[in-house]
C-alpha positions as YAML, in Angstrom:
chain: A
units: angstrom
residues:
- id: 1
  name: MET
  ca: [-75.63, 58.57, 62.56]
- id: 2
  name: LYS
  ca: [-74.68, 56.33, 59.82]
- id: 3
  name: THR
  ca: [-76.77, 53.08, 59.79]
- id: 4
  name: VAL
  ca: [-76.62, 50.06, 57.48]
- id: 5
  name: ILE
  ca: [-78.51, 46.76, 56.95]
- id: 6
  name: PRO
  ca: [-76.19, 43.79, 57.06]
- id: 7
  name: SER
  ca: [-78.03, 42.13, 54.38]
- id: 8
  name: GLU
  ca: [-77.26, 45.12, 52.10]
- id: 9
  name: LEU
  ca: [-73.51, 44.41, 52.37]
- id: 10
  name: THR
  ca: [-71.01, 42.10, 50.70]
- id: 11
  name: SER
  ca: [-69.98, 39.87, 53.54]
- id: 12
  name: VAL
  ca: [-66.31, 41.36, 53.68]
- id: 13
  name: GLN
  ca: [-67.90, 44.77, 54.38]
- id: 14
  name: LEU
  ca: [-69.89, 43.22, 57.19]
- id: 15
  name: GLN
  ca: [-67.11, 41.39, 58.49]
- id: 16
  name: THR
  ca: [-64.92, 44.90, 58.30]
- id: 17
  name: ILE
  ca: [-67.74, 46.63, 60.34]
- id: 18
  name: MET
  ca: [-68.20, 44.34, 62.68]
- id: 19
  name: GLN
  ca: [-64.55, 43.06, 63.58]
- id: 20
  name: THR
  ca: [-63.72, 46.61, 63.84]
- id: 21
  name: ALA
  ca: [-66.51, 47.84, 66.18]
- id: 22
  name: VAL
  ca: [-66.34, 44.70, 68.25]
- id: 23
  name: SER
  ca: [-63.22, 44.87, 69.64]
- id: 24
  name: PRO
  ca: [-60.77, 44.64, 71.62]
- id: 25
  name: ARG
  ca: [-61.79, 40.47, 71.21]
- id: 26
  name: PRO
  ca: [-59.47, 37.78, 73.73]
- id: 27
  name: ILE
  ca: [-57.94, 35.87, 71.45]
- id: 28
  name: ALA
  ca: [-57.76, 31.53, 72.17]
- id: 29
  name: LEU
  ca: [-54.90, 29.78, 70.73]
- id: 30
  name: ALA
  ca: [-56.96, 26.44, 69.94]
- id: 31
  name: SER
  ca: [-54.32, 22.93, 69.84]
- id: 32
  name: THR
  ca: [-56.51, 20.28, 68.65]
- id: 33
  name: VAL
  ca: [-55.94, 16.70, 67.17]
- id: 34
  name: ASP
  ca: [-57.46, 14.64, 64.13]
- id: 35
  name: GLN
  ca: [-58.67, 11.12, 63.94]
- id: 36
  name: ASP
  ca: [-55.27, 10.28, 62.19]
- id: 37
  name: GLY
  ca: [-52.98, 12.17, 65.37]
- id: 38
  name: ASN
  ca: [-52.19, 14.83, 63.41]
- id: 39
  name: HIS
  ca: [-51.68, 18.07, 65.42]
- id: 40
  name: ASN
  ca: [-52.94, 21.55, 64.54]
- id: 41
  name: LEU
  ca: [-52.78, 24.90, 66.02]
- id: 42
  name: SER
  ca: [-54.59, 27.83, 65.29]
- id: 43
  name: PRO
  ca: [-55.81, 31.19, 66.54]
- id: 44
  name: PHE
  ca: [-58.93, 32.52, 67.47]
- id: 45
  name: SER
  ca: [-60.57, 36.12, 68.14]
- id: 46
  name: PHE
  ca: [-64.01, 35.18, 68.10]
- id: 47
  name: PHE
  ca: [-63.57, 33.90, 72.06]
- id: 48
  name: ASN
  ca: [-64.67, 34.56, 75.46]
- id: 49
  name: MET
  ca: [-66.15, 32.76, 78.88]
- id: 50
  name: PHE
  ca: [-69.44, 32.08, 79.43]
- id: 51
  name: SER
  ca: [-69.76, 30.46, 82.82]
- id: 52
  name: THR
  ca: [-67.82, 30.18, 85.90]
- id: 53
  name: VAL
  ca: [-69.43, 27.06, 87.42]
- id: 54
  name: PRO
  ca: [-69.23, 25.15, 85.03]
- id: 55
  name: PRO
  ca: [-65.97, 26.49, 83.28]
- id: 56
  name: ILE
  ca: [-67.16, 27.04, 80.15]
- id: 57
  name: LEU
  ca: [-65.42, 28.59, 77.10]
- id: 58
  name: ILE
  ca: [-66.38, 29.27, 73.72]
- id: 59
  name: PHE
  ca: [-64.92, 29.81, 70.52]
- id: 60
  name: SER
  ca: [-65.55, 29.90, 66.69]
- id: 61
  name: PRO
  ca: [-63.94, 28.84, 63.78]
- id: 62
  name: SER
  ca: [-65.80, 30.46, 61.28]
- id: 63
  name: ARG
  ca: [-66.26, 29.35, 57.36]
- id: 64
  name: ARG
  ca: [-64.01, 31.33, 55.62]
- id: 65
  name: VAL
  ca: [-65.69, 34.31, 53.57]
- id: 66
  name: ARG
  ca: [-63.89, 34.30, 50.52]
- id: 67
  name: ASP
  ca: [-64.63, 30.42, 49.63]
- id: 68
  name: ASN
  ca: [-66.96, 28.87, 52.17]
- id: 69
  name: THR
  ca: [-64.28, 26.62, 53.40]
- id: 70
  name: THR
  ca: [-64.17, 25.45, 57.03]
- id: 71
  name: LYS
  ca: [-61.07, 25.20, 59.04]
- id: 72
  name: HIS
  ca: [-59.07, 22.06, 60.18]
- id: 73
  name: THR
  ca: [-59.60, 23.54, 63.76]
- id: 74
  name: LEU
  ca: [-63.36, 22.69, 62.82]
- id: 75
  name: GLU
  ca: [-62.99, 19.31, 61.63]
- id: 76
  name: ASN
  ca: [-61.06, 18.02, 64.47]
- id: 77
  name: VAL
  ca: [-63.05, 18.89, 66.89]
- id: 78
  name: LEU
  ca: [-65.97, 17.34, 65.19]
- id: 79
  name: GLU
  ca: [-63.81, 14.32, 64.73]
- id: 80
  name: ILE
  ca: [-61.90, 14.18, 68.69]
- id: 81
  name: PRO
  ca: [-64.16, 16.34, 71.06]
- id: 82
  name: GLU
  ca: [-61.00, 17.86, 72.64]
- id: 83
  name: VAL
  ca: [-58.93, 20.93, 72.68]
- id: 84
  name: VAL
  ca: [-56.11, 22.93, 74.84]
- id: 85
  name: ILE
  ca: [-57.09, 26.59, 74.74]
- id: 86
  name: GLY
  ca: [-53.79, 28.92, 75.27]
- id: 87
  name: THR
  ca: [-54.12, 32.63, 76.19]
- id: 88
  name: VAL
  ca: [-51.94, 34.90, 74.39]
- id: 89
  name: ASN
  ca: [-49.99, 37.55, 75.42]
- id: 90
  name: PHE
  ca: [-47.41, 40.02, 73.98]
- id: 91
  name: PRO
  ca: [-44.22, 37.96, 73.85]
- id: 92
  name: ILE
  ca: [-45.64, 35.51, 72.11]
- id: 93
  name: VAL
  ca: [-47.82, 37.49, 69.40]
- id: 94
  name: GLN
  ca: [-45.90, 37.18, 66.14]
- id: 95
  name: GLN
  ca: [-45.66, 33.28, 66.51]
- id: 96
  name: ILE
  ca: [-49.45, 33.41, 67.23]
- id: 97
  name: SER
  ca: [-49.88, 35.04, 63.93]
- id: 98
  name: LEU
  ca: [-47.75, 32.52, 62.08]
- id: 99
  name: ALA
  ca: [-49.84, 29.96, 63.23]
- id: 100
  name: SER
  ca: [-52.88, 31.69, 61.90]
- id: 101
  name: THR
  ca: [-51.55, 30.48, 58.02]
- id: 102
  name: GLU
  ca: [-53.45, 28.26, 56.54]
- id: 103
  name: TYR
  ca: [-51.05, 25.47, 55.96]
- id: 104
  name: GLU
  ca: [-52.14, 22.21, 54.19]
- id: 105
  name: THR
  ca: [-53.51, 19.18, 56.20]
- id: 106
  name: GLY
  ca: [-51.05, 17.40, 58.26]
- id: 107
  name: VAL
  ca: [-48.74, 20.39, 58.70]
- id: 108
  name: ASN
  ca: [-48.09, 20.78, 62.46]
- id: 109
  name: GLU
  ca: [-48.08, 24.58, 63.20]
- id: 110
  name: PHE
  ca: [-46.57, 24.03, 66.59]
- id: 111
  name: ILE
  ca: [-43.35, 23.81, 64.32]
- id: 112
  name: LYS
  ca: [-44.41, 26.36, 61.87]
- id: 113
  name: SER
  ca: [-44.34, 28.67, 64.64]
- id: 114
  name: GLY
  ca: [-41.56, 27.21, 66.73]
- id: 115
  name: LEU
  ca: [-43.68, 26.86, 70.14]
- id: 116
  name: THR
  ca: [-43.70, 23.92, 72.02]
- id: 117
  name: MET
  ca: [-45.62, 21.17, 72.36]
- id: 118
  name: ARG
  ca: [-46.16, 19.42, 75.70]
- id: 119
  name: ASP
  ca: [-48.45, 16.37, 76.99]
- id: 120
  name: ALA
  ca: [-51.85, 17.57, 78.36]
- id: 121
  name: ASP
  ca: [-52.89, 15.47, 81.57]
- id: 122
  name: LEU
  ca: [-56.40, 14.74, 80.18]
- id: 123
  name: VAL
  ca: [-56.89, 15.68, 76.79]
- id: 124
  name: LYS
  ca: [-55.21, 14.40, 73.48]
- id: 125
  name: PRO
  ca: [-54.27, 17.62, 72.17]
- id: 126
  name: LYS
  ca: [-51.20, 19.24, 72.92]
- id: 127
  name: LEU
  ca: [-50.57, 21.99, 75.58]
- id: 128
  name: ILE
  ca: [-48.58, 25.29, 74.49]
- id: 129
  name: GLU
  ca: [-45.48, 25.73, 76.98]
- id: 130
  name: GLU
  ca: [-45.22, 29.34, 76.20]
- id: 131
  name: CYS
  ca: [-48.89, 30.64, 76.70]
- id: 132
  name: PRO
  ca: [-49.51, 32.17, 80.29]
- id: 133
  name: VAL
  ca: [-52.34, 29.93, 80.36]
- id: 134
  name: ASN
  ca: [-53.54, 26.45, 79.23]
- id: 135
  name: PHE
  ca: [-57.01, 25.09, 79.67]
- id: 136
  name: GLU
  ca: [-57.83, 21.56, 78.76]
- id: 137
  name: CYS
  ca: [-61.36, 21.46, 77.62]
- id: 138
  name: LYS
  ca: [-63.88, 19.06, 76.47]
- id: 139
  name: VAL
  ca: [-65.82, 19.96, 73.46]
- id: 140
  name: LEU
  ca: [-69.65, 19.60, 74.71]
- id: 141
  name: GLU
  ca: [-71.44, 20.49, 71.56]
- id: 142
  name: VAL
  ca: [-70.37, 22.39, 68.16]
- id: 143
  name: LYS
  ca: [-72.90, 24.60, 66.98]
- id: 144
  name: SER
  ca: [-73.25, 25.85, 63.62]
- id: 145
  name: LEU
  ca: [-75.19, 29.21, 62.73]
- id: 146
  name: GLY
  ca: [-75.18, 28.96, 58.82]
- id: 147
  name: ASN
  ca: [-73.92, 27.62, 56.15]
- id: 148
  name: GLN
  ca: [-72.72, 30.39, 54.20]
- id: 149
  name: GLY
  ca: [-69.25, 32.05, 53.84]
- id: 150
  name: GLY
  ca: [-68.83, 33.78, 57.27]
- id: 151
  name: ALA
  ca: [-71.29, 31.74, 58.88]
- id: 152
  name: GLY
  ca: [-69.43, 30.90, 62.92]
- id: 153
  name: ASN
  ca: [-69.34, 27.31, 64.07]
- id: 154
  name: LEU
  ca: [-69.76, 28.07, 68.40]
- id: 155
  name: VAL
  ca: [-67.14, 25.60, 69.65]
- id: 156
  name: ILE
  ca: [-68.36, 25.18, 73.10]
- id: 157
  name: CYS
  ca: [-65.98, 24.12, 75.80]
- id: 158
  name: GLU
  ca: [-66.20, 22.90, 79.69]
- id: 159
  name: VAL
  ca: [-62.60, 23.49, 80.90]
- id: 160
  name: GLN
  ca: [-61.49, 20.13, 82.78]
- id: 161
  name: LYS
  ca: [-57.59, 21.69, 84.16]
- id: 162
  name: ILE
  ca: [-55.70, 24.60, 84.17]
- id: 163
  name: HIS
  ca: [-52.05, 25.17, 83.28]
- id: 164
  name: ILE
  ca: [-50.60, 28.59, 84.92]
- id: 165
  name: ARG
  ca: [-46.71, 29.81, 83.84]
- id: 166
  name: GLU
  ca: [-45.60, 30.80, 87.33]
- id: 167
  name: GLU
  ca: [-43.64, 33.56, 85.98]
- id: 168
  name: TYR
  ca: [-46.86, 35.29, 85.66]
- id: 169
  name: LEU
  ca: [-48.38, 35.19, 89.08]
- id: 170
  name: ASN
  ca: [-48.02, 37.73, 92.11]
- id: 171
  name: GLU
  ca: [-47.33, 37.26, 95.46]
- id: 172
  name: ALA
  ca: [-50.08, 36.08, 96.57]
- id: 173
  name: GLY
  ca: [-50.39, 33.49, 93.90]
- id: 174
  name: ASN
  ca: [-53.25, 35.07, 91.72]
- id: 175
  name: LEU
  ca: [-52.49, 35.65, 87.84]
- id: 176
  name: ASP
  ca: [-50.76, 39.42, 87.85]
- id: 177
  name: GLN
  ca: [-53.03, 41.38, 85.30]
- id: 178
  name: GLN
  ca: [-49.84, 43.56, 84.50]
- id: 179
  name: LYS
  ca: [-47.29, 40.79, 84.18]
- id: 180
  name: LEU
  ca: [-49.78, 38.79, 81.58]
- id: 181
  name: ASP
  ca: [-49.42, 41.57, 78.89]
- id: 182
  name: MET
  ca: [-52.40, 40.09, 76.71]
- id: 183
  name: VAL
  ca: [-52.59, 40.99, 73.30]
- id: 184
  name: ALA
  ca: [-56.11, 41.14, 71.50]
- id: 185
  name: ARG
  ca: [-57.79, 41.57, 68.23]
- id: 186
  name: LEU
  ca: [-58.94, 44.52, 66.55]
- id: 187
  name: GLY
  ca: [-60.11, 44.69, 63.10]
- id: 188
  name: SER
  ca: [-57.92, 44.40, 59.94]
- id: 189
  name: ASN
  ca: [-54.23, 43.98, 60.87]
- id: 190
  name: TRP
  ca: [-54.36, 45.38, 64.51]
- id: 191
  name: TYR
  ca: [-54.17, 44.25, 67.78]
- id: 192
  name: SER
  ca: [-54.16, 45.72, 70.94]
- id: 193
  name: ARG
  ca: [-51.67, 45.40, 74.35]
- id: 194
  name: SER
  ca: [-52.95, 45.50, 77.67]
- id: 195
  name: ASN
  ca: [-49.73, 46.46, 79.87]
- id: 196
  name: GLU
  ca: [-48.82, 48.96, 82.46]
- id: 197
  name: ASN
  ca: [-49.26, 51.96, 80.02]
- id: 198
  name: SER
  ca: [-52.88, 50.96, 78.87]
- id: 199
  name: LEU
  ca: [-54.51, 49.33, 82.22]
- id: 200
  name: PHE
  ca: [-56.56, 51.30, 84.50]
- id: 201
  name: GLU
  ca: [-59.06, 50.67, 87.31]
- id: 202
  name: VAL
  ca: [-62.61, 51.49, 87.61]
- id: 203
  name: PRO
  ca: [-64.39, 50.85, 90.92]
- id: 204
  name: LYS
  ca: [-67.52, 48.39, 90.51]
- id: 205
  name: PRO
  ca: [-70.25, 49.61, 92.43]
- id: 206
  name: LEU
  ca: [-71.36, 46.12, 92.96]
- id: 207
  name: VAL
  ca: [-71.57, 45.88, 96.93]
- id: 208
  name: THR
  ca: [-71.78, 49.53, 97.05]
- id: 209
  name: LYS
  ca: [-74.98, 51.41, 95.46]
- id: 210
  name: GLY
  ca: [-73.72, 54.86, 93.24]
- id: 211
  name: ILE
  ca: [-75.98, 57.06, 93.62]
- id: 212
  name: GLY
  ca: [-76.00, 58.09, 90.01]
- id: 213
  name: PHE
  ca: [-76.53, 60.65, 87.17]
- id: 214
  name: ASP
  ca: [-79.96, 61.65, 88.15]
- id: 215
  name: LEU
  ca: [-78.81, 62.56, 92.09]
- id: 216
  name: LEU
  ca: [-75.83, 64.79, 91.25]
- id: 217
  name: PRO
  ca: [-76.22, 68.53, 91.83]
- id: 218
  name: ASP
  ca: [-77.20, 70.53, 88.64]
- id: 219
  name: ALA
  ca: [-73.80, 72.37, 89.16]
- id: 220
  name: ILE
  ca: [-71.79, 69.33, 88.56]
- id: 221
  name: LYS
  ca: [-74.26, 67.29, 86.02]
- id: 222
  name: TYR
  ca: [-74.62, 70.61, 83.85]
- id: 223
  name: SER
  ca: [-70.94, 71.32, 84.14]
- id: 224
  name: LYS
  ca: [-69.00, 72.42, 80.68]
- id: 225
  name: VAL
  ca: [-65.65, 70.59, 81.96]
- id: 226
  name: PHE
  ca: [-67.03, 67.17, 82.90]
- id: 227
  name: THR
  ca: [-67.36, 64.50, 80.58]
- id: 228
  name: GLY
  ca: [-69.62, 61.44, 80.95]
- id: 229
  name: ASN
  ca: [-66.35, 59.63, 82.46]
- id: 230
  name: ASP
  ca: [-66.34, 62.37, 84.77]
- id: 231
  name: LEU
  ca: [-69.60, 62.27, 86.48]
- id: 232
  name: GLY
  ca: [-69.56, 58.81, 85.97]
- id: 233
  name: MET
  ca: [-67.01, 58.51, 88.64]
- id: 234
  name: LEU
  ca: [-68.46, 61.31, 90.54]
- id: 235
  name: ALA
  ca: [-71.84, 59.45, 90.69]
- id: 236
  name: ASN
  ca: [-70.54, 56.35, 92.08]
- id: 237
  name: VAL
  ca: [-70.42, 57.36, 95.70]
- id: 238
  name: GLU
  ca: [-73.24, 56.02, 98.23]
- id: 239
  name: VAL
  ca: [-73.82, 59.50, 99.81]
- id: 240
  name: LEU
  ca: [-74.08, 62.60, 98.04]
- id: 241
  name: PRO
  ca: [-71.28, 64.95, 100.08]
- id: 242
  name: SER
  ca: [-73.79, 67.99, 101.45]
- id: 243
  name: GLY
  ca: [-73.03, 71.57, 100.83]
- id: 244
  name: GLU
  ca: [-73.51, 74.26, 98.16]
- id: 245
  name: TYR
  ca: [-71.27, 73.62, 95.11]
- id: 246
  name: TYR
  ca: [-69.32, 75.22, 92.68]
- id: 247
  name: SER
  ca: [-70.29, 75.63, 89.32]
- id: 248
  name: ASP
  ca: [-67.06, 77.67, 88.06]
- id: 249
  name: GLU
  ca: [-64.82, 76.19, 85.50]
- id: 250
  name: ASN
  ca: [-61.55, 76.71, 86.97]
- id: 251
  name: THR
  ca: [-62.58, 74.61, 89.95]
- id: 252
  name: HIS
  ca: [-64.27, 71.69, 87.87]
- id: 253
  name: GLN
  ca: [-60.88, 71.62, 86.07]
- id: 254
  name: ASP
  ca: [-59.12, 71.12, 89.52]
- id: 255
  name: ALA
  ca: [-61.67, 68.25, 90.21]
- id: 256
  name: GLN
  ca: [-61.10, 66.84, 86.96]
- id: 257
  name: LYS
  ca: [-57.39, 66.90, 87.68]
- id: 258
  name: LEU
  ca: [-57.85, 64.23, 90.71]
- id: 259
  name: LEU
  ca: [-60.84, 62.21, 89.06]
- id: 260
  name: LEU
  ca: [-57.75, 61.82, 86.32]
- id: 261
  name: GLU
  ca: [-55.75, 59.71, 89.22]
- id: 262
  name: SER
  ca: [-59.26, 58.42, 90.35]
- id: 263
  name: ASN
  ca: [-59.19, 60.42, 93.34]
- id: 264
  name: ILE
  ca: [-62.92, 60.73, 93.84]
- id: 265
  name: GLU
  ca: [-63.11, 61.73, 97.29]
- id: 266
  name: GLU
  ca: [-60.95, 64.41, 96.91]
- id: 267
  name: ALA
  ca: [-62.45, 65.57, 93.98]
- id: 268
  name: TRP
  ca: [-65.89, 66.00, 95.74]
- id: 269
  name: LYS
  ca: [-63.85, 67.95, 98.38]
- id: 270
  name: ILE
  ca: [-62.84, 70.67, 96.54]
- id: 271
  name: LEU
  ca: [-66.41, 71.12, 94.76]
- id: 272
  name: ILE
  ca: [-68.11, 71.74, 98.31]
- id: 273
  name: LYS
  ca: [-68.03, 75.35, 98.98]
...
């Protein structure tokens, strides 16, 4: 296994490793305003949710690696501690990329990217009409993580109001993951897309308790066919099915096909003699 020591790398080398390894990352499209009323729009992939009650989002406009300067977004939230965070999906990804251009102070990225400003209800920054979801937020704290190029600045935001475009709701009135078609950042210029061709479900053992790898029978656990994912699915049952188990590769391959369809119950059935 290759190992590296962060302090022995250049900032660019370290950034390349971390942004490629820690991915995919959701994208926050941050709408802010300065004390002179200039609106700014910029995407950030150092972003996620960190609490439900209270509803907390955090994003980080890092200091630029190349020259250690700060971004307009950071300067704005220090002046006016409010932000609208829009989520990003495939229909607007190219416009979001354009909004990341480092325009001069006072240039409105809404206009440059062709995105639509809409008045928010509770905060001064504008909503982004095209975003699937907009979060109106108050900035609770901005925590600096350093003063060197590449250092993050955690903008800790409490959500005050949420706006959801109705075309992304299902019949029950909930956000539909497939309709959303979200995108995320990877390393370099790469993005990923969460559409019907890439989405899959994994049952979570929250209410139930899976038996775990350690209780799988040896004929299954030491199979030359099953992958770690396969065994994880077989081990996510509450009770080990009783009986003797096939150890031949043909049967395991048949069971594996069922596991690929998330049909765990049927897979177990054909593994038992």
